[in-house]
BAFI-3210 file (N, C-alpha, C; in Angstrom, 3 decimals, decimal comma, padded with zeros to 6 digits):
// residues 86
n [1|2|3|4|5|6|7|8|9|10|11|12|13|14|15|16|17|18|19|20|21|22|23|24|25|26|27|28|29|30|31|32|33|34|35|36|37|38|39|40|41|42|43|44|45|46|47|48|49|50|51|52|53|54|55|56|57|58|59|60|61|62|63|64|65|66|67|68|69|70|71|72|73|74|75|76|77|78|79|80|81|82|83|84|85|86]
n.u [001,071|002,386|003,580|006,812|008,565|010,917|013,330|014,031|012,826|012,258|013,374|011,212|009,057|009,550|009,183|006,430|005,359|006,178|004,752|002,213|002,119|002,777|001,195|000,650|000,774|003,798|003,643|002,283|004,156|005,985|007,393|006,268|008,319|009,416|011,704|013,235|015,198|015,795|016,665|017,776|018,578|021,012|024,223|024,716|022,272|021,937|023,954|022,976|020,576|021,559|023,069|021,036|020,211|019,342|019,928|019,921|018,787|015,918|015,842|013,783|011,781|010,899|008,614|006,984|006,980|008,053|010,274|013,669|016,118|018,554|020,456|023,287|025,207|027,663|027,751|027,893|030,338|032,086|031,759|032,702|035,337|036,263|036,008|037,904|040,277|040,516]
n.v [-019,966|-019,511|-021,863|-021,503|-022,714|-022,216|-023,046|-025,191|-024,455|-023,388|-020,388|-019,142|-020,355|-019,367|-016,614|-016,618|-017,530|-015,445|-013,297|-014,131|-013,723|-011,092|-008,990|-009,634|-009,080|-008,858|-009,912|-012,314|-014,179|-014,368|-015,900|-016,146|-015,844|-017,533|-017,258|-014,549|-011,652|-008,899|-005,406|-004,764|-007,153|-009,377|-010,217|-012,957|-014,157|-014,116|-015,898|-018,268|-018,683|-018,967|-021,242|-023,062|-023,487|-021,435|-019,361|-016,712|-013,945|-012,076|-008,774|-007,323|-004,644|-004,388|-003,116|-002,128|-004,218|-004,085|-004,758|-004,096|-004,735|-007,216|-009,995|-012,040|-015,093|-014,462|-011,689|-011,681|-013,041|-011,207|-008,989|-010,042|-010,566|-007,976|-006,866|-008,294|-007,147|-004,927]
n.w [-030,943|-034,171|-036,638|-037,716|-039,573|-041,570|-042,486|-044,326|-046,660|-050,092|-051,733|-053,017|-051,669|-049,115|-049,538|-050,124|-047,682|-046,006|-047,135|-046,458|-043,723|-043,270|-042,300|-039,718|-036,164|-034,243|-031,665|-031,832|-032,407|-030,458|-027,655|-024,336|-021,614|-018,674|-017,210|-016,114|-015,374|-013,153|-013,168|-010,678|-009,589|-008,114|-009,583|-009,262|-009,625|-012,379|-013,099|-011,904|-013,333|-015,940|-015,551|-015,170|-017,714|-019,384|-022,227|-023,011|-021,185|-020,528|-019,327|-017,112|-016,105|-012,782|-011,727|-013,896|-015,689|-018,159|-020,870|-020,539|-021,418|-022,470|-021,366|-021,753|-021,593|-022,655|-022,210|-019,431|-018,991|-020,204|-018,535|-016,123|-016,840|-017,410|-014,878|-013,522|-014,168|-012,639]
ca.u [002,136|002,372|004,766|007,668|009,636|011,356|014,706|014,257|012,008|012,903|013,218|009,833|008,196|009,785|008,501|004,986|005,062|006,356|003,613|001,023|002,129|003,340|000,340|000,461|001,602|004,920|003,285|001,814|005,296|006,901|007,082|006,381|009,301|009,297|012,985|013,628|015,910|015,429|017,869|018,378|018,977|022,464|024,798|024,641|021,002|022,215|024,741|022,085|019,642|022,327|023,424|019,826|020,002|018,962|021,006|019,783|017,763|015,358|015,903|012,451|011,526|010,086|007,341|006,146|006,986|008,567|011,616|014,638|017,359|018,825|021,798|023,674|026,399|028,789|027,751|028,356|031,771|032,794|031,743|033,609|036,710|036,585|036,139|039,115|041,414|040,474]
ca.v [-019,443|-020,139|-022,604|-020,695|-023,587|-021,700|-023,454|-026,035|-023,994|-022,690|-018,943|-018,811|-020,758|-018,420|-015,363|-016,833|-017,571|-014,104|-012,490|-014,587|-013,263|-009,746|-008,077|-010,133|-008,430|-009,655|-010,594|-013,658|-015,053|-014,238|-016,752|-015,548|-016,626|-017,525|-016,889|-013,168|-011,003|-007,497|-004,581|-004,715|-008,493|-009,559|-010,984|-014,400|-014,622|-014,378|-017,140|-019,389|-018,917|-019,497|-022,615|-023,879|-023,752|-020,267|-018,836|-015,266|-013,614|-010,739|-007,930|-006,746|-003,714|-005,064|-002,426|-001,998|-005,449|-003,789|-005,210|-003,001|-005,218|-008,651|-010,334|-013,372|-015,619|-013,683|-010,429|-011,966|-013,333|-009,958|-008,164|-010,663|-010,359|-006,563|-006,653|-008,959|-006,274|-003,738]
ca.w [-031,763|-035,477|-037,060|-038,585|-040,051|-042,861|-042,730|-045,497|-047,774|-051,196|-051,636|-053,397|-050,553|-048,029|-049,906|-049,984|-046,247|-045,455|-047,579|-045,733|-042,327|-043,180|-041,554|-038,347|-035,138|-033,743|-030,419|-032,142|-032,659|-029,335|-026,517|-023,008|-020,870|-017,221|-016,625|-016,347|-014,278|-012,977|-013,109|-009,343|-009,140|-008,017|-010,696|-009,031|-010,192|-013,795|-013,137|-011,590|-014,439|-017,060|-015,174|-015,343|-019,128|-020,190|-023,063|-022,918|-020,206|-020,614|-018,130|-017,074|-015,007|-011,768|-011,507|-015,088|-016,473|-019,498|-021,223|-020,557|-022,003|-022,514|-020,914|-022,200|-020,933|-023,190|-021,475|-018,071|-019,047|-020,512|-017,322|-015,153|-017,315|-017,219|-013,440|-013,042|-014,433|-011,767]
c.u [002,163|003,681|005,561|008,831|010,023|012,685|014,888|013,460|012,848|012,672|011,787|008,852|008,331|009,077|006,992|004,588|005,177|005,215|002,356|000,966|002,533|002,483|000,116|001,314|002,664|004,533|002,767|002,929|006,299|006,452|007,214|007,308|009,074|010,575|013,364|014,462|015,481|016,710|018,542|018,732|020,502|022,983|024,706|023,328|021,157|022,943|023,837|021,142|020,362|022,727|022,238|019,469|019,570|020,167|021,071|018,645|017,230|015,492|014,618|012,323|010,526|008,700|006,428|006,036|007,509|009,990|012,550|015,978|017,416|020,233|022,072|024,883|027,640|028,904|028,327|029,859|032,584|032,860|032,683|035,066|037,146|036,801|037,399|040,349|041,481|041,304]
c.v [-020,218|-020,871|-021,746|-021,516|-023,191|-022,293|-024,222|-025,602|-023,395|-021,196|-018,525|-019,195|-019,784|-017,095|-015,494|-016,861|-016,186|-013,181|-012,852|-014,038|-011,804|-008,764|-008,490|-009,344|-009,394|-010,452|-012,004|-014,660|-015,060|-015,149|-015,963|-016,450|-016,492|-017,034|-015,483|-012,709|-009,549|-006,686|-004,560|-006,097|-008,586|-010,409|-012,500|-014,962|-014,925|-015,707|-018,346|-019,700|-019,466|-020,945|-023,560|-024,088|-022,586|-019,818|-017,320|-014,993|-012,208|-010,031|-007,110|-005,826|-004,347|-004,423|-002,443|-003,292|-005,263|-004,296|-004,005|-003,445|-006,727|-008,853|-011,776|-013,847|-014,859|-012,339|-010,621|-012,219|-012,070|-009,063|-008,728|-010,447|-008,919|-006,261|-007,263|-008,078|-005,072|-003,948]
c.w [-033,077|-035,748|-038,032|-039,115|-041,474|-043,311|-044,032|-046,722|-048,887|-051,003|-052,000|-052,294|-049,389|-048,313|-049,720|-048,511|-045,614|-045,878|-046,791|-044,304|-042,172|-042,390|-040,105|-037,359|-034,611|-032,502|-030,642|-032,332|-031,515|-028,202|-025,226|-022,200|-019,374|-016,552|-017,037|-015,163|-014,252|-012,824|-011,736|-008,783|-009,045|-009,184|-010,503|-009,575|-011,676|-013,923|-012,904|-012,749|-015,664|-016,789|-015,375|-016,818|-019,977|-021,018|-022,989|-021,951|-020,447|-019,268|-018,136|-015,864|-014,044|-011,624|-012,732|-015,886|-017,878|-019,674|-021,268|-021,138|-022,031|-021,980|-021,325|-021,405|-021,409|-022,466|-020,072|-018,053|-019,327|-019,276|-016,263|-015,552|-017,118|-015,745|-012,873|-013,223|-013,527|-010,523]
res [m|q|d|l|s|f|v|s|d|t|l|d|d|l|r|a|k|m|r|a|i|e|g|d|p|v|r|g|y|v|e|k|v|d|d|v|i|h|p|d|d|p|p|v|e|i|v|l|q|l|h|r|g|a|n|n|l|p|v|v|d|r|d|s|g|r|l|v|g|m|v|s|s|r|d|l|l|a|a|l|h|a|g|a|g|k]
***
């Protein structure tokens, strides 16, 4: 994966870096993650993974391996709060 340290650059430096990579496919900048959940996993699996330090979890179709969504701690808290009102 390439270094994308753009934070402290000037605007001109940022433009030059962006021009240098504009033709690159996104897959070269994406990290493959080990922590994923599946649509049919129980909610407790989300809690466990978030407790282990994950901030956001990709939701991956178990059969195809395709990304079908993302879930975050905020999503989980919102769902728990909504469920508490039922």
